[in-house]
N, C-alpha and C positions, 0 to 999 in steps of 0.2 A: 475780652469777652465776658458777659455777665455770668455770675455764678450758676444761675439756672441753666443757661445754655451749655456751660461746661459740664454740668451734671447730666444733661440729656445726651451730650456727645459721649460721655463716659459710659452711660448705659448702653448706647447703640454699639460702641466699640466692644463692650463686654459681650453683648448678644452676638455680634459677628464672630468674636473669638470662640464663643460656645458652639455656634453653628459649625465653624471650621473644625473644631475638635470632634464634632458629631458626624462630619461628612463621611468619613470612612472609619467607623468604629472597629475595634479589634475584638476577637473573642476573649472572654475572661480566662478560658483555659487554653491549653496548647493543642492546636489542631494540626494533624498531619494527613497527608494524602499519599497513599501507597499505590504502587502500580505493578501488577504481576503480569508477566508475559510468558506464555507456554505454547509450544516448547521453546527453549532458548536457541535451538538449532532447527531450522525448518527447510523443507525442500520446496523448490520453486512451484508455484501454483497450488500449494497446500495452505490450509488455514492456520493462522496464528491466533491464539485467544488472548485478548487483552482485558484484564479485570482490574479496574480502579476501585479503591475503597477509601473512605474517610474515617478517621479515628480521632477521638478527643472531644467530640461534640455530638449532640443529638440533632440529627438532620430532620428537616421539616419539608412539607410539600413545596415544590418550587426550586429547591436546591438542585443544582446541576453541575455537571463536569464536562469539560472540553478535553479532547485528545489532540496531540500534535506529534509530528515526527520531525526529526532534525535532519537537515541537509548539510553535510559537511562540505559540499561543493559551494553552495550559496551562503553558508553560515547563517541560515534562517530556520525558524520553526514553521512548519506548514500544517494548517488545521485540517483534520480529516474526520473529526467527530465533535459535534457541537450540541449543547443543550441536552446531554444525556441525563436522564432522571436518576437522582440518587434515592435509593430506597430508604425506609426508616431504619434499616439495619446498618446504614452507612455504606452499603455496597452499590455497585452499578451492574446491571445485567451484562454478563461477559460479551465483549465485542469480538466478532469473528472477522478478521480481515485476511484476504488472500495475498500471498506473497507474490505479487505481480510487479509490473513496472513501477507502481507507486511506492511499494514497500521493499524495494531491493536495497542491498548495501550500496553505499555511494562510492564511486570510483574516483580516487584522487591520484596525484602524481606518486604518492607513496604506496598506492595499491587500494584494495577493497577494504572498506571499513564497515562495521556493523551498523544496522539501522537502530536509532535510539528513539524512545518514546517519552512523552511527558504528559502529565494530567494536571488540570487546573480546576480546583473546587470553587464554584461561584455560588455563594449562599445568597438567600433572599433576606429581607428584613425579618428581624427576630421579635418584633412587637410594635406597639404604638406608644406615643407619648401621652401626657395627661389630656391633651386636646383631641386625641383620637387619630392623630396623623401618624402614618407609618414611619418608623425610624429608618434611617439610612441602612442599607445592607452592610454587613461586615466586609472587610477587605477580602479579596480572593486569596486562596492559598494554593501554591503549586506543589507538585509531588516532591516528596523528600528523596526519591530515588528516580533515576532515569535509566531504566533497564533497556537492554539491547538484545537483538537476536541476529544470528548470522544465517546465511543461506548455504545449505549443504549442496555440494556438487553431487550429481547423479553419476554413478560409475557404469551403469548398464542401461543403454537405451536401444530399443528395437525400432524397426520401421516397418509399417504395414503399407503395402502398395496395392493399387487397384487400377487395372487397365484392361481394355478389351483384348481378347486373343486374336481376333481377326478384324481388320479395318479395310476400307476401300481406299485405294491410292488417291492422293490429292485431297482427301478428306481430313479434317482435324480430328485427332484422337487425344484423349486426355490422360495424362499421367497424374494420378492422385496418390498422395502419401500422407501418413500421419505417424508421428513418433508415439511409441507405446507409453512413454512417460512424459508428462507435460513439463518441458524444460524451457519453454518460452521461444522467443524468436531466434532462429538460426538459419543456416543455409542447407538446402538439399541439392546435391549434384546429380544430374541426370545425364547418363551417357547412352547414346544411340549408335550402334555399330552394325555394319553389314558388309559382306564381301563386295568389293567394287563400289562401295559408297563411302564418302568421306565421313569419318566418325564425328558426331556432334557431341560436344560437351557443354552442358548448360547448367549454370548455377542459379538457383531460384530461392529467394528468401521465403521462409514460412510466416504464418501469422503468429500471434503471441501464444497460441496453444500448440504450436508445432505442426500445423496443417499446411499443405500446399497443393495447389491444383494448377497444372501447366498444360496448355494445349499445344500439340505439335502437329506438323503437317509433313507427310512423307510422299513424295511424288513417284518414287520408283517401287515397282512391285517386288516382292521377295520376303524373306524371313529376316527379321531384325532382332538383335539382342539389346534389350533395354535394361540398364543397370541404374539403381537408385540408392543413394546413401546419404544419411544425415551427417553433416560434417562436425556437428558439435558446437558448443559455445562455453562460456564461463560456467554455466550451471549444469552442463551435462556432457558426457563423452560422446564421441561420434558413434554411429551405429554400424553394424555389419552391412555389407552391400547386399541388396536384394536384386536378383537377376531374373528376368522373365523374357520370354520370346513372344513376338507377335508376328502375324502374317499379314502382309499388305497385298491385297489382290486388286 
């Protein structure tokens, strides 16, 4: 190969190497991402405050953070907050997330494990080169800590029921119930009893806020005793039985 061609190739290779080194530049200083979660123990359906912050560099408009939660069941990180703006103070507006089905402890064969969070700082380009072209953005930086929180069991749960005192036989009447503390999906047991009538025992699942509405039909006239109780789940104890009487005419 002629010397001139070799020189050109050498220049091209040097340029490619330079571009490669510039592709994902690193910060000159040490950048850390901290993640605070409060409270560390939460009750089902209550808010947890997640506050990411960036230290070690001056943040600029366009810098963002993403938030993820860890699934010990699938061994994967699941994104739940993306493109969160980083303020010029290096902080992110606190994120409020409800402790619901998305942010519950994961259940494994070994038992319940805490939910773990992670933050990733995604910076934008820090300037331009001599030609005015934006430099590649520095590499992303993940949180230096992966804090977790656990869900506290609720020891006292009440149940409020609502049903008509008088209904017409053969007509559907509704048994409506709501747990006084939001402890998520569980089962409500409804017992309908009457002298000379075969007692009915029905188990009905609530929605994720502890609410249930069940329609029943009684063909015989008389006075019925209706008992309702929330049976509890991992996040809350069962309630006391609520008993009411209705007249079917």
